[in-house]
N, C-alpha and C positions, 0 to 999 in steps of 0.2 A: 424090627431088629436092625440096627445100623450095620452097614456093609464094612467089612474089615478092610483096611487099607494095606495092601500088600506091596511088596517091592515091585512086582510086575505091573501093578495098577499105577503106581507112581511113575514108573518108567514109560508107560503108555501115554500118560498125561504129559510128561515132559517131551516125548517124541512129537505129539500132536502140536504142542506149543511151539516147538522149534520149526516144525513144518509150516505153520502159519506165518512165522517170521521170514522164512526163506523163500516161499513161493511168491512170485510177483503178483500184484493186483491186476496189472494190465498185461494182456497177451498180445504181442505184436506178431502178426502173421505175414508170411511172405507169399505173395501170389505170383507164381512164375509165369513164364511165357506160354506154358502149356495150357493155362486157363483160357487165354485168348483164343487159341486154336479150338478148344472144346466148345467155347461159346459160339464161335463162328460156325463150327460144324453143326451145332444144335439149331442155330437160326436158319442155316441153309437147308437143313433137313425139314424143318417146319414149313419153310416157304416152298420147298419142293413138293412136300405132301399136299399143301394147299393148292398148288398149281395142278398137281395130278388129280385132285378132287374136282377142280373146275373142268379139266379136260374130260374126265370120266363122266361127269353129269351133264355137261353142255355140248362138248365137241362131238363125241361119238354118236349121240342120238341125232344130231344135225347131219352128220356124215352118213349115217344109215338112211335117214329120210331122203337125203339128196341122191344117194345111190338107188334107192327104191324108185324115186321119181324119174331119174334118167333111164333106168332099165325099163321102166314102164313105157316111156316114150319110144324107145327103140323097138320094143315088141309090138306096139300098136300100129 
């Protein structure tokens, strides 16, 4: 059974056609100065986290071992 073509249906098709003609194909975006600050903060956060990872896994065990060795020498 064919669909009846109503006025509302024709109006919706006309609206979609006009919308396709009005909407631009290319979208030009503005990247403001806040984006640079956000990228800088993210990079510094990642680098700081990596540095703290190195400190946590390498420096503190060495520091504890050094303290253990020096306290052992004092008590002996």
